[in-house]
N, C-alpha and C positions, 0 to 999 in steps of 0.2 A: 874409657869406652868399650873395652873389650867385653865387659860382662852386661852391656846395654841390652835390656830386653824391654819392648813395649807390651805393656800389659793393659787390658781394657777395664780391669777392676783394680780395687785395693781391697786389703784385708785388715779389718779393726781388730788389733790383737789384745786389747786390754779388757775384754769382756770376761768378768769372773765367773766361773762355774759356781752358781749358787744353789744348784740341785732343786729340792722341793720349795726354795723360796722365789723361784722364778715367777710364778703365777702372783703371788702377793706383792712382788716388787712391781710387776706390769699394772696391777690394779692401784698401788700406792701412786705410782707415777702418772698414770691415767688420771686420777683424781686431782693430782697436783697440777698437772696440764690445764684440766677442766676449771680449776680454781683461777688459775693465771688468766685464763681466756675470760671467764666471767667477771673477776674482779677489775680488769683494766677495761672491759667493755663498759662497766657500770660507770667507772670514772670518765671515760671519753663520753658516753651518753649524757652524763649529769652536766658535764661542762659544756657541751655542744647545745643542749636543750635550754639552760638558764641563762638569759642574758645578763644577770648581774654577775656572772663568771666569764664573761667574754672580756677579761683583762690579760694582760701580758703574762703574769704570773701563773694563771690557771690554764692559759693556751699552752705554755711550756710543759706543764704538768701532763696536759692531754697528749703532747707530743711524746713524753716519757713512756706512757701507756701504749701509743701506738707502736713505738719502738720495742717495747716489751712483747706485744702481740707479734710483731715481725721476727724478733729473734728466737722466740719459742716455737714459731711454726717452722724456723729452718732446723731446729734441734730435734724436738720431742717425738713428731710423727715417726721420723726414721729410727730414733732411739727406742721407741716402744715396739717397733716391729722386730728390731734386733734384740730386744728382751726374749722374745719368744722364738727366735732363730737359733738354730745350730751352727750355721755358716754365716759369718759376719763379714759378708763381701758387700761392696759398693762400687758401682760402676764409676768410671773415671769422669764423665760429665756430671753424675750426681754428686761426686766428691767435690769436685771444685765449685759446684753450685752451692753446697753446704758451706764450704771455705768462705764464699763471698758473703753468704747470708749472715753467718756468724761473725765474721769480722767486720763487716759494715754495721751490724747491730751494736758490737762493741765500742766502735769508733763513734757512732751517733750517739750513744749513751754518755760518752764523755764530753763530747761537743755541746750536746744539749744542756748538761750540767754546767758546762762553762758559760753558755747564754743565760742561764738561770741565774749564775753568780753575779753576772753583769746586772741583770734586772734588779736583783736584792741590793746591789751597790748603790745603783741610781737612786732606789726607793727610800735608802736609809741614810746616805750621805749627801744626796741632792733632792731631797723630798719636794722643794718648791718648782722644781724642773722636771719633776718625774714625767707628767703627762706631755709636756713639750718633748721630750727626749725619747719616750717609750710610745711613740704613735704607732698607728697600724702598719704605716709604711716601714718604720724600724723594726718591728716585730716580723713582717714580711722578710726583710733582708737578713735578719738574724736566723731565721728559720732556713732561709735557703742556703746560707752559709754553712749552718750546722749539718745540712743533709748533703750538698754538692761537693764540698771540699773532701770529706772522707770517701765519697763515691769515685771521685776522679781518681784520688791517690790508690785507692784500694784496687780499682779496676787495672791500673797500671801494674802494681805489684803482682798481683794473682795471675795476671796475663803472662807475666815473666817466669813465675813458678810452673804454669801450665806448660810453657815451652821447652822446660829442661828435660834432657834425657835421663831416664831414671834406672837404677841398677837394683831394683827391689820394689815390692808392692805392699809390704807390712808397714801399717801405721800404728804406733804404740800409743793409741788413745781410744776412746768409744764414739768419737767423732771425728770427721776429717779437719786437720789443722795445717796451715801453711808451712810452717816450720818443720813439721813432721814430713811433709813431701819434700821439702827442700834438701833434708838430711839424707834423702834416697838417690840425690843425683850423682850421675856418673862423672859429671866435670866440675870445674871450680865453680863456687857460689858466692865469690867475692863481691861481685856486683849486687847480687841478691840481698846479701848480708848489709852492704852499705845502704841500700835502698830502704831496706827494713828498719835500719837504725834510724835513718831520717824520718820514715813514717812513724816509729815510735815516739821520736822527739816532737814531730809535728802535731800528731793526733792525741797523744797521752800527756807528754810533759809539760807542753805549752799550755793547754786547758788546766792541768794540774796545777802548774805555778800561778797561773792566772786566778784560779778559785782561792788558792791560799793568799794572794795578795789581797784580792777584793774582801775576804774575811778579815784580815788583818786591818785593812782601813775601817771596816765596820766596827771592829772592837773599838779603834781609836776614837771614833765618833761617839760610840756608847759610853766610853769610859767616863766622861764628866757629865752625862746626861743624868735625869732623873731615874728612880726605879721602876716607875710606870712605863717610861720609854724603853728601858731596857727589856721588861717583860714583853712589850708589844714586837720588839725587833725579835727577840728570841722565838716568840710564837710564829712568826711569819718564816724565820731562817731556820729553825731547828729542823724541819722536815728535809729541806735541801741538804743541810749539813750531815744528817743521817744517811741520806742517800748516797752522798758523795763519798763518806767514809767507807760505807758498805760495800760500794762498788769499787773503790780504790783497792781495799783489802782482797776483795775476791779476784780482781783483775791482776792484782800483785801475785798472787798463789798461782794462777794459771801461768803468768809469763815465767815465774821462777821455776815452777813444775817443768816447764819445756826445756830448760837448761840442764835438768838432770836425766839420768837414765832411769825410766820408771821401773826397771827390773830390780833397782836398789831400794826401792820403796816398797812397803805392804801394798799389793794390787788395790785392795779395796780403799785405802787411804788415797793412792794415786788417782783413782777413778773420782773420788768425792771432791778432792781439791780440784780438778780439771773441770768439774760440773759446776762449781760454785757460781762463777761469773754468768752463766746462762741460766741459772735456775734461781738463786737468791735475790737478786734485783727485781725481776718480774713478780716474784711473789711479795716482796716486802714493800716495793713502791706505793702500789695501792693502798696497803695497810697503812703506812707513814701518812701518806696525804690524805687519804680519807677519814683517818681517825683523828690526826693531829691538827688539820686545818678546819676551823669551826664552820666556814661557809660551805665547803664541800661536805662535811659531816651532815650537816642540817639538810642540804638538798638531798642527800644519798636517803636519809631517813624518810623524806617526803616521797621520793620516787619508788623505794623499793616495795611499798604496798601495792602500788599500780601494776608491778610486774606479777605480783601473786593472784591478782583478778583475772 
């Protein structure tokens, strides 16, 4: 506690000096953010407008798009400002707000994918009981579970981090991250580490193993079915599988990177790896679901001309 200093701001140290490429990088990221907002809004509007899409699977897809908008809003506006700034300082309240938004986004993504896996499991393994099991009430409860459990847990975890006395204010990232703040603590963070481990198990590994289990069951059911049945299952499950694999890989990259000293890596590579989980899923999810699911694709083609008028 000897070197404890209260600082009202943090300094983000991983912004690479890209010289004359600063403005092209800003324009590219602005266009990327615009695409994320536009593509996910189209998915949400199409699903909300078309009564034929008011089915559990499509409702969960709309939730993924809502979460993409939420997570992107917590990252991109601040990141775009920092791209044009010489001093990358962020106030303490703004930093913990960004931590909360980005971490809840990451947790919601995993819990929603877990709920979607349950929906596909019931549809394939118990088709005759699907409408009895996946009622509007069930969808409501699953949605509430996917949102409220991560919210409760992360509020507690981030509140613990916000109360730590810190012996520095430099965060080795281009956005605020909880582990980066905890590492600045002047006191033991054993309790924070244990709680963080339990959080990772509850919000990351349990949904991960559950998704793997459901798809193992789906594979077993499909094994002895006809080729036509397998094609139908693949058509409905493939977008979810792609989303799950993409998110798992990008999330693993960020978790693995947080355990390494960023100074040991190429700065540009470290920045790209740390940004994958907040950039790639919001970009690819609307493309995967919009292009691969015939029902959504058909309605998007019908709706887009009305936007041009």
